[in-house]
C-alpha positions in Angstrom: -125.6 31.2 -71.9 -127.7 28.0 -71.6 -126.3 25.2 -74.1 -128.2 22.3 -75.7 -126.8 18.8 -76.8 -129.5 17.9 -79.6 -131.0 20.3 -80.8 -134.2 20.1 -83.4 -132.3 19.1 -86.7 -133.8 21.4 -89.3 -135.5 24.1 -87.0 -134.8 27.9 -87.7 -134.3 29.5 -84.1 -137.9 31.7 -83.4 -137.3 35.3 -84.7 -139.1 38.0 -83.5 -139.4 41.3 -83.6 -140.8 43.7 -81.3 -143.6 44.6 -83.2 -144.8 41.0 -84.0 -143.3 40.7 -87.6 -142.0 37.2 -87.0 -142.8 34.8 -85.2 -141.3 31.3 -86.8 -139.4 30.6 -89.8 -138.0 27.4 -90.3 -135.2 25.6 -92.9 -136.1 24.4 -96.1 -136.9 20.9 -96.3 -137.0 18.6 -99.5 -140.3 17.4 -101.3 -141.2 13.7 -100.0 -139.6 11.3 -102.3 -144.1 10.2 -103.0 -144.2 13.9 -104.4 -141.0 13.9 -106.5 -142.1 10.5 -108.3 -145.6 12.0 -108.9 -145.3 15.4 -110.3 -142.8 16.3 -113.5 -139.4 17.9 -112.9 -140.5 21.1 -114.2 -142.7 21.0 -111.9 -141.1 20.4 -108.7 -138.4 23.1 -110.0 -141.6 25.7 -109.9 -142.6 25.1 -106.5 -138.9 24.7 -104.5 -138.7 28.0 -106.4 -141.8 29.0 -105.0 -141.3 28.2 -102.1 -137.7 30.0 -102.2 -139.4 33.2 -102.6 -142.5 32.8 -100.0 -139.1 32.5 -97.1 -137.3 35.3 -98.9 -140.4 37.7 -98.3 -140.8 36.6 -94.6 -137.4 36.9 -93.4 -137.1 40.0 -95.4 -139.9 41.9 -93.8 -139.4 45.1 -92.2 -135.8 44.9 -92.7 -134.8 48.4 -94.2 -132.9 48.6 -96.9 -131.1 51.8 -96.0 -131.0 52.5 -92.7 -127.4 53.1 -91.2 -126.4 51.1 -87.8 -124.2 52.1 -85.1 -121.9 49.9 -83.1 -123.1 49.4 -79.3 -120.2 51.0 -77.4 -120.1 47.2 -75.3 -120.2 45.1 -79.1 -117.3 47.5 -80.0 -115.5 46.6 -77.1 -115.8 43.1 -77.6 -114.3 43.1 -81.4 -111.0 44.0 -78.9 -110.5 40.7 -78.0 -110.6 39.4 -81.4 -107.7 38.5 -84.0 -109.7 38.7 -87.4 -108.0 36.3 -89.9 -109.0 37.3 -93.3 -107.9 34.9 -96.4 -108.2 36.4 -99.7 -108.1 34.7 -102.8 -109.4 37.5 -105.9 -113.2 38.1 -105.7 -112.7 42.2 -105.2 -115.6 42.7 -105.0 -117.1 40.6 -102.4 -113.5 41.1 -100.7 -114.2 45.0 -100.4 -117.8 44.4 -99.4 -116.2 42.2 -96.3 -113.3 44.5 -95.7 -115.8 47.7 -95.4 -118.1 45.8 -93.0 -115.3 45.1 -90.9 -114.2 48.7 -90.9 -117.3 49.8 -89.7 -118.1 47.1 -87.2 -114.2 45.8 -86.2 -112.4 48.8 -85.9 -110.9 47.2 -82.0 -110.1 44.7 -84.2 -106.6 43.0 -84.6 -107.1 42.5 -88.8 -104.7 40.1 -90.1 -105.4 39.9 -94.0 -103.2 37.6 -95.8 -104.0 37.7 -99.7 -103.8 33.9 -101.4 -101.6 34.2 -104.9 -104.4 36.5 -105.9 -104.4 37.5 -109.5 -106.4 40.0 -110.2 -104.8 43.5 -110.1 -108.0 45.5 -108.3 -107.1 42.6 -105.0 -104.1 44.2 -104.5 -105.6 47.2 -104.6 -108.7 47.2 -102.5 -106.1 45.6 -99.4 -104.1 48.2 -100.0 -106.6 50.8 -99.4 -108.5 49.3 -96.7 -105.1 48.3 -94.9 -103.5 51.6 -95.5 -106.2 53.4 -94.0 -106.8 51.6 -90.6 -103.1 50.3 -89.6 -104.4 46.5 -91.0 -101.6 44.0 -91.2 -100.9 42.1 -94.1 -99.3 39.3 -95.7 -98.4 38.7 -99.3 -98.4 35.1 -100.6 -96.9 34.8 -104.4 -98.8 31.7 -105.0 -101.6 30.4 -103.9 -100.9 28.0 -101.0 -105.0 27.2 -99.8 -107.0 28.4 -97.0 -105.6 26.3 -94.0 -102.0 27.3 -95.6 -102.9 31.1 -95.6 -104.9 30.8 -92.3 -102.3 29.4 -90.2 -99.4 31.8 -91.6 -102.0 34.3 -90.2 -102.5 33.1 -86.9 -99.0 33.8 -86.8 -98.8 36.9 -86.2 -102.2 37.2 -84.2 -101.6 39.1 -80.5 -105.7 38.9 -79.1 -107.1 36.3 -76.9 -109.4 34.3 -79.7 -108.8 34.0 -83.1 -111.4 34.6 -85.7 -111.1 33.0 -89.4 -113.1 34.6 -91.2 -113.5 34.2 -94.7 -113.4 37.2 -97.3 -117.3 36.5 -98.9 -118.5 37.3 -95.5 -120.5 40.9 -93.8 -120.0 40.8 -90.4 -121.6 43.1 -88.3 -122.2 45.1 -85.0 -123.7 42.5 -82.9 -121.4 39.8 -83.8 -118.4 40.0 -81.3 -120.2 40.6 -77.8 -121.3 37.2 -77.8 -119.0 34.9 -79.1 -116.7 36.7 -76.5 -119.3 36.1 -74.1 -119.3 32.4 -74.8 -116.0 32.4 -74.5 -115.6 33.6 -71.2 -118.7 32.2 -69.1 -118.0 29.0 -69.8 -113.6 27.7 -70.1 -114.5 24.1 -71.3 -115.8 25.9 -75.4 -112.7 25.5 -77.5 -114.4 26.6 -80.6 -117.8 28.5 -81.6 -119.1 30.3 -84.5 -122.6 32.7 -85.8 -125.5 31.8 -87.3 -125.5 32.1 -90.8 -126.5 32.5 -94.1 -124.9 29.6 -95.9 -122.6 26.7 -94.0 -123.4 23.3 -94.5 -125.3 22.7 -90.8 -127.6 24.0 -88.5 -125.7 27.4 -88.4 -127.8 28.3 -91.7 -130.8 30.6 -90.7 -131.3 32.6 -93.9 -129.9 30.8 -96.7 -132.7 32.3 -99.2 -131.4 35.5 -98.7 -127.4 34.2 -99.6 -127.2 36.9 -102.2 -130.2 38.9 -101.6 -130.3 41.2 -99.0 -127.8 44.0 -99.0 -125.5 45.4 -96.0 -128.7 47.1 -94.4 -131.0 44.7 -94.3 -128.4 41.8 -93.4 -127.8 44.3 -90.5 -131.1 44.8 -89.5 -131.7 40.6 -89.5 -128.7 40.5 -87.1 -130.0 43.2 -84.7 -133.3 41.1 -84.4 -131.4 38.1 -83.6 -129.6 40.7 -80.8 -132.6 42.5 -79.6 -134.5 38.8 -78.8 -132.1 36.1 -78.7 -133.6 32.6 -79.4 -133.4 29.8 -76.7 -131.2 28.6 -76.1 -128.2 30.7 -77.0 -125.6 28.1 -76.9 -125.8 25.0 -79.5 -123.4 22.1 -79.0 -122.9 21.0 -82.6 -120.1 18.4 -84.3 -118.3 21.0 -86.0 -118.3 24.6 -87.0 -118.3 25.9 -90.3 -115.4 27.6 -91.2 -116.6 30.9 -93.4 -116.6 32.6 -89.5 -114.5 30.3 -86.5 -113.2 31.6 -83.7 -111.5 29.4 -81.6 -109.5 30.9 -78.7 -105.9 31.7 -79.4 -104.4 29.6 -76.6 -106.1 26.0 -78.2 -104.8 27.0 -82.1 -101.4 27.0 -80.8 -101.2 24.2 -78.9 -102.9 22.0 -81.7 -101.2 24.1 -84.7 -103.7 24.9 -86.3 -105.9 23.5 -89.4 -103.6 20.2 -90.8 -102.6 21.1 -93.9 -103.2 17.7 -95.5 -106.6 19.2 -96.0 -105.7 22.8 -98.2 -109.8 23.9 -98.0 -113.0 21.9 -98.0 -113.0 20.4 -94.3 -110.5 21.8 -92.6 -112.7 22.9 -89.9 -114.2 19.1 -89.3 -110.7 18.2 -88.8 -109.8 20.9 -86.6 -112.7 20.4 -84.4 -112.6 16.4 -83.8 -108.7 17.1 -82.3 -110.8 20.1 -80.1 -113.6 17.7 -79.3 -110.8 14.7 -78.7 -109.7 17.8 -76.0 -112.4 17.8 -74.2 -113.6 21.0 -75.3 -117.0 22.3 -76.3 -117.4 23.3 -80.1 -120.9 25.3 -80.1 -123.1 27.7 -82.2 -124.0 30.9 -81.0 -127.3 31.4 -82.4 -127.7 35.4 -81.4 -124.7 36.5 -83.0 -125.0 36.6 -87.3 -121.9 36.9 -90.0 -123.7 36.4 -93.5 -122.0 34.2 -96.1 -122.3 34.9 -100.0 -120.2 31.5 -100.0 -118.7 30.5 -102.8 -117.1 33.8 -103.7 -113.1 33.4 -103.7 -111.3 30.4 -104.1 -114.5 28.5 -105.4 -114.7 30.8 -108.0 -111.6 29.4 -110.3 -113.5 26.1 -109.5 -116.1 23.8 -110.8 -119.1 22.1 -108.8 -117.5 18.6 -109.4 -114.1 19.5 -108.4 -115.5 20.5 -105.1 -117.8 17.7 -105.0 -114.6 15.9 -104.8 -112.4 17.8 -102.5 -114.5 17.3 -100.3 -115.2 13.6 -100.5 -111.6 13.1 -100.2 -111.3 15.1 -97.6 -113.9 13.1 -95.8 -112.3 10.1 -97.1 -108.6 11.5 -95.2 -111.1 12.7 -91.9 -112.0 9.3 -91.6 -108.6 8.1 -91.8 -107.0 9.6 -89.5 -109.7 10.4 -86.6 -111.4 6.0 -87.0 -114.6 7.7 -88.5 
């Protein structure tokens, strides 16, 4: 697979259907400061809203809302190399959607669910229903310990070569595993990998306007587009890979001891990727793989935006102190 050290910032990979429906999609860019100063706030907000609607229509063009997608055998087999660890903290609707997608598209994977002190009864029911039907492993925390601790606990019982640390507000697709597995297999210097998505906080997000808009069929149809006509280069080196679906070699995770428990949630993936890079491994975005991320549907439900921003700032300060940056 090809790689690129310095991708152009802010650009979405070219996504083309066989019918030529979409030629090129670009991520949102802020309007210039001059425009913002010249126009009233209500006008600027209306312009942003209109732009989101246009981009949503472009991204959604030709995507079926009711098609059922079958997973090809080679992609099913690729999922067998993955131990998928899903920390769960309530958000039962998003959790059920995530587990249903795993039931459809990760039939050969080792699934490890970790309930991190959920309080809603429906959440426990959903976990028992899916785990009982599929033979998935479950770890129950009586109290909430945070995403990092939950991931570390889940990884302790993992047995497959690659770990996928998956948020419970994601939707996996039939084609997301093979491209990731192939990246690891082709290049032994790749330590961490991540797919394209809808929201991530970095360049991996290529479908932000449709984050809460698409149903599962549209998500899979979009993922199929990426698989049929993969963007080039397929792999792109990034300073860090977003934690919504972070893939790492299990041997490397164990060598590093997993997430730093001084960072219970925000920034834990950034700090981990810094340690990965110090060992000489690459952290790459595999653009032909797609896992949808709803965003802020689980742990974040219990805290407000100001608290989230405070935690992110504290995490950056800690990372700077630990890594000298």
